[in-house]
C-alpha positions in Angstrom: 56.0 -57.9 13.1 53.5 -58.1 15.7 54.6 -55.6 17.3 53.9 -53.5 14.6 50.7 -54.6 14.6 50.2 -54.2 18.2 51.4 -50.1 18.2 49.0 -50.0 14.8 45.3 -51.1 16.9 47.1 -48.6 20.2 47.3 -45.6 17.7 43.5 -46.6 16.3 42.2 -47.3 19.1 43.9 -43.7 21.1 43.6 -41.8 17.6 40.7 -43.2 15.4 42.8 -43.2 13.3 42.6 -44.9 9.5 45.3 -43.9 7.2 44.8 -43.3 3.4 47.9 -44.6 1.2 49.7 -41.9 -0.3 51.2 -41.5 -3.5 53.5 -38.6 -5.0 51.3 -37.9 -8.5 48.2 -39.9 -10.1 49.9 -42.4 -12.7 49.2 -45.4 -14.6 51.4 -48.6 -13.8 51.7 -52.5 -16.4 53.7 -55.2 -15.2 56.7 -55.8 -16.3 58.0 -56.1 -19.7 54.3 -54.4 -21.3 53.8 -51.3 -22.7 50.2 -49.2 -21.3 49.2 -46.7 -22.8 46.1 -44.0 -21.9 44.1 -42.5 -23.6 40.3 -40.7 -22.3 37.7 -41.4 -23.8 33.8 -41.1 -23.3 32.6 -44.5 -23.3 30.3 -44.6 -26.7 32.5 -46.2 -28.6 32.9 -48.9 -26.8 29.5 -49.4 -25.8 28.1 -51.5 -27.3 29.8 -55.1 -27.3 30.4 -57.8 -30.1 29.9 -61.4 -30.4 32.6 -62.9 -28.3 35.1 -65.2 -30.6 35.1 -69.0 -29.2 39.0 -68.5 -28.6 38.2 -66.3 -25.8 37.5 -66.1 -22.5 35.4 -64.8 -19.8 38.1 -64.7 -17.4 40.3 -62.4 -19.8 39.4 -59.5 -17.1 40.4 -60.6 -13.5 40.5 -59.9 -9.5 39.6 -55.8 -9.4 40.6 -54.3 -6.4 39.7 -50.6 -5.5 40.9 -48.6 -2.8 41.5 -45.2 -1.7 44.5 -43.1 -2.3 45.0 -39.5 -0.9 47.8 -36.8 -2.7 49.6 -34.2 -0.9 51.2 -31.3 -2.3 52.5 -29.7 0.5 51.3 -29.0 4.0 46.9 -29.5 3.4 47.3 -29.0 -0.1 45.2 -32.7 -0.4 43.2 -34.9 -2.7 41.3 -38.0 -3.0 41.5 -41.0 -6.2 40.1 -43.7 -6.6 43.1 -46.5 -7.0 41.8 -49.4 -9.5 43.7 -52.8 -9.5 42.7 -55.6 -12.7 44.0 -58.2 -14.0 44.2 -58.8 -18.0 44.1 -62.1 -20.4 46.2 -60.6 -23.3 45.1 -62.2 -26.2 44.9 -61.5 -30.5 41.6 -60.7 -30.8 42.1 -57.5 -27.5 44.3 -54.5 -27.3 43.8 -53.3 -24.1 40.9 -52.3 -21.2 38.7 -50.0 -20.6 38.2 -48.5 -17.0 34.8 -46.3 -16.6 34.1 -44.3 -13.2 31.0 -43.8 -12.4 29.9 -41.3 -9.9 25.9 -42.8 -8.1 25.5 -39.1 -6.9 25.8 -36.6 -9.9 25.8 -39.5 -12.2 29.0 -38.5 -14.0 31.5 -40.6 -15.1 34.6 -40.5 -16.8 36.7 -43.2 -19.1 40.1 -44.5 -19.4 41.1 -46.5 -22.2 44.7 -48.8 -21.6 46.0 -49.7 -24.2 48.6 -52.7 -23.8 51.8 -54.1 -26.0 54.4 -56.4 -25.3 58.2 -54.2 -24.8 60.5 -55.8 -27.7 63.4 -54.5 -24.9 62.2 -56.9 -21.8 60.2 -60.7 -22.6 56.9 -60.7 -20.2 57.2 -63.8 -17.5 53.1 -64.8 -19.1 50.4 -63.2 -21.0 48.7 -62.1 -18.4 49.1 -58.5 -17.7 48.2 -56.4 -14.4 47.6 -52.6 -14.2 46.6 -50.2 -11.5 45.3 -46.8 -12.5 44.3 -44.1 -9.9 43.7 -40.2 -11.6 40.5 -41.0 -10.7 40.1 -37.8 -8.5 37.2 -38.5 -5.6 35.9 -36.8 -3.3 34.7 -37.5 0.6 31.9 -40.3 1.4 31.1 -40.6 -2.7 29.3 -44.1 -3.9 30.9 -44.9 -7.5 30.6 -47.5 -10.0 33.6 -49.5 -11.3 33.5 -51.3 -14.5 36.2 -52.7 -16.8 36.2 -53.8 -20.2 38.2 -55.4 -22.9 39.2 -53.3 -26.2 36.9 -54.1 -27.9 33.9 -54.7 -25.8 32.9 -58.1 -26.4 30.0 -59.4 -24.7 30.2 -60.9 -20.9 33.8 -60.2 -20.5 32.7 -57.0 -17.9 34.1 -56.5 -14.3 31.8 -54.1 -12.0 32.3 -53.3 -8.4 30.9 -50.4 -6.2 32.9 -48.5 -3.8 32.5 -45.5 -0.7 34.8 -43.5 0.1 36.1 -42.4 3.3 33.9 -39.5 4.9 34.8 -36.8 6.9 34.4 -38.5 9.7 37.8 -40.5 9.2 40.7 -37.9 10.8 43.1 -38.7 7.9 40.6 -37.4 5.3 38.5 -34.7 7.6 42.4 -32.9 8.9 43.4 -33.0 5.0 40.7 -32.3 3.2 40.0 -29.0 2.0 36.3 -30.4 2.1 36.0 -31.9 5.3 37.2 -28.5 6.9 35.2 -25.8 5.3 32.5 -28.5 7.2 34.0 -27.7 10.3 33.6 -24.1 9.8 31.2 -23.1 12.1 29.7 -19.2 11.5 26.7 -17.8 12.9 25.1 -14.3 11.1 24.1 -10.7 13.5 22.6 -9.1 10.6 21.7 -7.0 13.0 25.3 -5.6 13.3 26.3 -6.9 9.8 29.0 -9.6 11.1 29.4 -13.1 10.3 30.8 -14.8 14.2 33.2 -17.8 12.6 34.8 -20.4 14.4 36.9 -23.3 13.7 37.7 -24.9 17.3 37.3 -28.7 15.5 40.1 -28.3 13.4 44.0 -29.7 14.0 45.5 -28.0 16.5 48.5 -28.1 15.6 49.2 -24.8 13.1 47.6 -20.9 12.9 44.7 -20.4 10.6 44.0 -17.3 7.6 40.8 -16.1 7.5 38.6 -14.1 5.9 35.0 -12.8 3.8 35.8 -12.6 -0.2 33.8 -12.6 -3.2 33.4 -14.9 -6.3 34.8 -14.4 -9.2 36.8 -15.2 -11.1 39.0 -15.3 -8.0 37.6 -14.6 -4.5 38.2 -10.9 -4.1 39.0 -10.3 -1.0 35.8 -7.9 1.1 37.7 -6.6 4.5 40.7 -7.3 6.3 42.4 -11.1 6.6 42.1 -12.3 10.8 44.6 -14.8 12.1 43.7 -17.6 14.7 46.2 -18.4 16.4 47.1 -22.4 17.3 46.8 -21.2 20.9 43.3 -19.3 20.7 41.3 -21.6 18.7 38.2 -21.8 21.0 38.1 -17.8 20.3 35.3 -16.6 17.4 36.4 -14.2 14.6 34.1 -11.7 13.8 34.1 -11.2 10.5 32.2 -7.6 8.7 30.0 -8.0 5.9 28.0 -5.5 3.4 25.2 -7.6 1.5 24.5 -11.5 1.9 25.1 -11.6 -1.2 25.0 -14.9 -3.3 29.2 -15.1 -4.1 29.9 -13.7 -0.6 32.2 -16.9 0.9 33.6 -17.7 4.2 37.7 -18.8 3.0 40.0 -19.9 5.6 43.9 -21.4 5.4 46.8 -23.1 7.2 49.8 -20.4 7.5 52.0 -22.2 5.7 53.6 -20.9 2.8 51.3 -22.2 -0.8 48.6 -23.5 1.5 45.6 -24.7 -0.3 42.2 -22.0 0.7 39.3 -24.1 2.0 36.1 -22.0 1.0 32.6 -22.4 1.9 30.2 -19.3 0.1 26.5 -20.6 2.6 25.0 -18.1 1.1 24.7 -19.3 -2.8 20.4 -19.1 -3.3 20.6 -15.7 -1.4 19.8 -14.0 -4.8 17.2 -11.1 -3.8 19.8 -8.9 -2.4 21.4 -8.2 -6.4 18.2 -6.4 -7.6 18.6 -3.7 -5.3 22.0 -2.0 -7.1 19.7 0.4 -10.1 20.4 3.9 -11.3 19.0 6.3 -12.7 21.1 9.6 -14.3 18.1 12.6 -14.8 20.3 14.3 -16.8 21.8 11.6 -19.5 18.0 9.4 -18.8 20.0 6.3 -18.6 18.8 3.6 -16.0 21.7 1.0 -15.2 21.8 -2.0 -13.2 25.2 -3.9 -12.4 25.0 -7.1 -10.8 27.4 -7.4 -7.2 28.3 -11.0 -7.9 28.8 -13.1 -11.2 25.1 -14.4 -12.7 23.7 -15.0 -15.8 20.7 -13.0 -15.6 17.7 -11.9 -18.7 16.9 -8.0 -18.0 14.0 -6.5 -19.5 12.6 -3.9 -19.0 8.1 -4.4 -18.3 5.2 -2.0 -17.3 3.5 -2.9 -13.7 0.0 -3.7 -14.8 -3.0 -2.8 -12.2 -5.1 -5.4 -12.9 -2.7 -7.5 -11.6 0.8 -6.9 -10.7 2.4 -9.0 -13.8 5.2 -6.6 -15.4 4.5 -7.0 -19.2 7.6 -6.4 -21.2 8.7 -3.5 -23.6 9.6 -4.4 -27.0 13.3 -4.8 -27.5 14.2 -4.6 -24.1 15.3 -8.3 -22.9 19.4 -8.3 -23.1 21.0 -11.5 -21.5 23.6 -10.7 -19.2 26.4 -11.9 -16.6 26.8 -8.3 -14.7 25.7 -5.0 -15.9 22.7 -3.1 -18.2 22.1 -0.2 -19.9 19.1 1.8 -21.1 19.3 4.9 -22.5 16.9 8.1 -23.2 14.1 6.7 -20.3 11.2 7.7 -19.2 10.6 8.8 -15.3 6.9 7.1 -14.5 5.8 4.6 -11.3 5.2 2.1 -13.4 8.2 1.7 -15.9 9.9 -1.5 -13.9 13.1 -3.7 -13.9 12.4 -7.2 -14.8 15.0 -10.4 -13.4 15.2 -13.4 -15.2 17.0 -16.6 -13.9 16.5 -20.0 -14.0 15.3 -21.1 -11.0 13.0 -17.4 -10.7 12.2 -14.5 -11.5 11.8 -10.9 -10.0 10.4 -7.3 -10.9 11.8 -3.6 -9.1 10.2 -0.2 -10.1 12.8 2.4 -8.8 10.1 5.5 -9.7 7.0 3.6 -7.7 8.8 5.6 -4.9 10.5 9.0 -4.2 10.8 9.7 -7.7 7.1 11.7 -9.1 6.7 11.3 -12.2 7.7 13.8 -14.8 4.9 14.8 -16.3 1.5 14.8 -15.7 -2.0 14.3 -17.9 -5.0 15.6 -16.8 -9.1 15.4 -18.5 -11.6 18.0 -18.3 -15.2 17.9 -20.8 -16.9 20.5 -21.5 -20.4 20.2 -23.1 -18.6 20.8 -26.1 -15.7 19.1 -26.1 -12.8 17.1 -24.3 -9.7 19.0 -23.1 -6.3 16.8 -22.6 -3.5 18.8 -21.2 -0.2 18.2 -20.0 2.4 19.6 -17.7 6.1 18.1 -17.9 9.4 19.4 -15.8 11.2 19.4 -18.6 10.8 19.5 -22.6 9.1 16.7 -24.5 6.6 15.2 -26.8 3.9 13.8 -26.2 0.8 11.1 -28.1 -2.9 11.6 -28.0 -4.7 8.7 -28.3 -8.3 7.9 -28.5 -8.7 3.9 -27.4 -11.4 1.5 -26.6 -10.5 -1.4 -23.9 -10.7 -4.1 -24.9 -10.5 -7.6 -22.8 -7.4 -8.8 -22.9 -6.5 -5.2 -21.3 -5.3 -3.5 -24.1 -6.5 0.1 -25.7 -7.4 -0.4 -29.8 -7.6 3.1 -31.1 -10.3 4.6 -32.7 -8.3 6.9 -34.8 -8.5 9.8 -33.3 -5.0 10.6 -32.7 -3.0 13.9 -32.7 0.7 15.1 -31.1 1.9 17.4 -28.5 4.6 19.7 -27.5 5.4 20.8 -24.5 8.2 23.6 -23.2 8.9 23.8 -19.3 6.4 23.6 -16.7 3.5 25.5 -18.1 -0.2 23.2 -19.1 -0.2 22.6 -22.6 -3.7 21.0 -23.8 -5.8 19.8 -27.1 -9.3 19.5 -27.7 -11.4 16.3 -28.9 -14.7 15.9 -29.6 -16.9 15.6 -27.0 -18.9 12.4 -28.8 -16.0 10.7 -27.2 -18.2 9.3 -23.5 -19.0 5.8 -23.3 -17.8 2.8 -21.0 -14.5 1.1 -22.5 -13.4 4.8 -24.0 -10.1 5.3 -23.1 -7.8 9.1 -23.4 -4.2 7.9 -23.5 -1.5 10.0 -23.3 3.0 9.0 -23.8 5.6 10.4 -24.4 7.2 9.7 -27.5 11.0 11.7 -27.3 12.2 8.5 -25.1 12.9 4.9 -26.2 11.0 3.3 -23.4 8.1 5.5 -21.7 5.1 4.3 -20.2 1.1 5.1 -21.5 -1.0 7.3 -19.3 -4.7 6.6 -19.1 -8.2 8.1 -18.7 -11.2 6.2 -18.8 -15.4 5.8 -18.7 -15.3 9.4 -19.5 -18.7 11.0 -19.0 -20.9 12.5 -22.1 -21.4 15.7 -23.2 -24.3 16.8 -24.1 -25.0 20.3 -27.5 -27.3 23.4 -27.2 -29.9 22.1 -29.3 -30.1 18.7 -27.1 -30.4 20.8 -23.8 -33.4 23.5 -25.3 -35.0 20.8 -26.4 -35.0 18.8 -23.1 -35.1 22.6 -21.3 -38.9 23.3 -23.3 -39.8 20.4 -23.0 -39.5 20.7 -18.9 -40.9 23.8 -19.8 -44.0 22.4 -20.4 -44.8 19.4 -18.4 -44.1 21.9 -15.6 -47.1 24.4 -17.0 -49.3 21.0 -17.2 -48.5 20.1 -13.7 -49.8 23.8 -12.9 -52.9 24.0 -14.4 -53.9 20.7 -13.7 -53.0 22.0 -10.0 -55.6 24.7 -10.7 -58.5 23.0 -11.4 -58.6 20.3 -8.8 -57.6 23.3 -6.7 -60.8 25.0 -7.9 -62.8 22.2 -8.0 -62.1 21.4 -4.6 -62.8 25.5 -3.7 -66.1 24.9 -5.7 -67.2 22.0 -3.5 -66.7 23.8 0.0 -69.0 26.8 -1.4 -71.9 24.7 -2.3 -71.3 22.5 0.6 -72.1 26.1 2.8 -74.2 27.7 0.9 -76.7 24.5 1.8 -76.2 24.5 5.5 -77.2 27.9 5.8 -80.8 27.6 4.1 -81.5 24.3 5.6 -80.9 26.8 8.9 -83.0 29.8 7.2 -85.8 26.8 6.7 -85.5 25.9 10.3 -86.2 28.9 11.8 -88.6 29.9 9.7 -90.4 27.1 11.1 -89.9 27.9 14.3 -91.1 31.0 14.3 -94.3 29.6 12.3 -94.4 27.1 15.7 -94.4 30.0 17.9 -97.6 32.4 16.4 -99.3 29.0 16.5 -98.3 28.8 20.5 -99.4 32.4 21.2 -102.0 32.0 19.2 -103.9 29.4 21.3 -102.8 31.0 23.9 -104.9 34.6 23.4 -107.9 32.1 21.9 -107.8 30.2 25.4 -107.7 33.5 27.6 -110.3 34.3 25.7 
């Protein structure tokens, strides 16, 4: 015995093994002389306790023990189970035991009722019944909480215990549990070359392995070829080509032995943006379709992309909840007609006609003195409505009551006339195609106001009168300035003439004086 323990200690120290007890299949066992039956329970009906009779002891339940067991069917197809063992004292007021298992990580619980009766063919040695149940499946490293209660549930008679399941660092668990194996798949994504480099060097070296990429649907469907990694070449990386990093793209690996359990890792679950790009428009049938590359529950709708805030407003009666494919018939080609995808996590908008697809029709507005002319040009035969409306604060367009219909047959322009009195700020002309099920309106707003001929004549007459008055005023000013200038010149001439006369008189007087002196 000591030698065996020494050998076990040597194995543990050398290889780090802690062997998990194996079971061939899960089930329930009880002491000889008793019959035990199990029934899955929700735990609701036995959750409320009743007063404990004086004849019942609080030691009705004793010695609960927990440990991990491993069930393997073939090769590496193994799973972990929680083994629970306890002792129940039979009593006329107790029919059995309820065992409940709670995952502390997920808060999910499972309960089972164990009904106990005496075997009439075998006399039991006493009233103590030892029960062992091991059908609660657990995962590596899981934190669990187990309770035992009597049936019916008497207050104060209950056993509770916490337990931690061995994790992947245990070699026995790490080499036989698929979730641990998946953690050992080391991958690297080369987006430029559209390949995934996979390495499985840390797994068991005793067997060959198959690896592949697949799309997870009801089953994981092949994407490309299956590659074989030989046991003597596990260090080498395998290159797996892909077209898109979709949320359902998984890496799958399994030992090259018959009926081996496949280990799977899906690292791109959150990469949902790639799903919304597969939108196809058929111009002949005017149908817009989208099909998901991966199964996903999504709300799909058509919407109108607003210019002001980039919000996309859903079109009426276009919402559809689908896991795979949607189809919209009779859809108009418009740059702002988009498709919206909404999941419980986020929302995405794709506008298939925004780039590279010209609008199928155009609307132009021109103004004259008397009227507004709205013209349409369409690549195909189409029906349109023309509406005059007021733009409100909510960006909606309220009709003013002016509404006309127009048919366009080919590439020639067709037009309608609207009164020139329709003008001003917040006034818009709305044009929309009406012979399809889904279309987006086009707006021309803030129309300039035009004038009638009488109004124009009035302003022209007023302008002429003002021009005449201004001309007369200028002439009067010029005449006044000219008169003033002439009077100044006349005065200067008169002053010069007077000065000359005085000077002549002085000269004559001087001459007379000189002559008198000589005489």
